N, C-alpha and C positions, 0 to 999 in steps of 0.2 A: 355698394358698400359705403356706409354713410363717412365723412372723414369734417373733423376741425381742424381749426387751422393752429399753428403754437407762433405762441411770440418769440421774435430772432431778432435780438435788439429793437431798435425802429418800425422793423419791419413784422410778416407775416411770414410762415413758411407751411406748405402743403410736405407733410411727410408721407411718399409712396411705399410702400413693402417691400420687402426683398423678391418674392413672387410676382408682382407685375412688375419689377424691372428685368426682372430675368425672362420674364413671357414675351416684353418692348427689344427684350437686348439693350439697356439702358445701363450706362452708367455714372458715376462723377464725372466722365469728362466726356460724356454725349452731349453737342450741343442739342436743346430746345428750343421750339419755336412757339410763344404764348400769343394766343387771338383769343378773340372775344367776337361773340357777333349780335353782343349785346345785354344775354340774359345768360350766357354761357362761357366758361372757361373751359378753353380746348388750349389742349398739351402735346405739342406734337416731334417727334425727335426727329432734326435736320440729318439726313445721310450721304453721302458723300458718292454722287450715282457711280462717278468715274470708280473708287473703288467697290464700291457695288459689280461694277461690269468687269473689271478683272477677275473680282472670285469667281464670278458666274460664266467665265470663261477657263481660269485655271480650273474648274468643276466639270465642265464639259471635257477637256481638251485629258482629266483624268480620267474619267468614263469612257471615251473612244479608245484611250490608249488602255487602260487596264479593264475596266468594263466585267468582257468575259470571265478575267480569271478570277476576280473579286466575286462573280455568280457561283463559278464553281469553287469555290472556298467554302462560302455560304451553303451551298448543299451538302 
């Protein structure tokens, strides 16, 4: 994908398409880390590890409690 920067006031902006945003689970409120190695720009979403761990725990608990029932419903 080749992109061009867009003028935004006295700055330049990089517009990211909806498909890429959806794929990376990024929205306007997602904090992003912008770094460089000297030749490339790297934009990485900053994830809240505690929040992600709570979600993983909740999913595991749901699977433990309701996994067999959901499997039967799917069949």
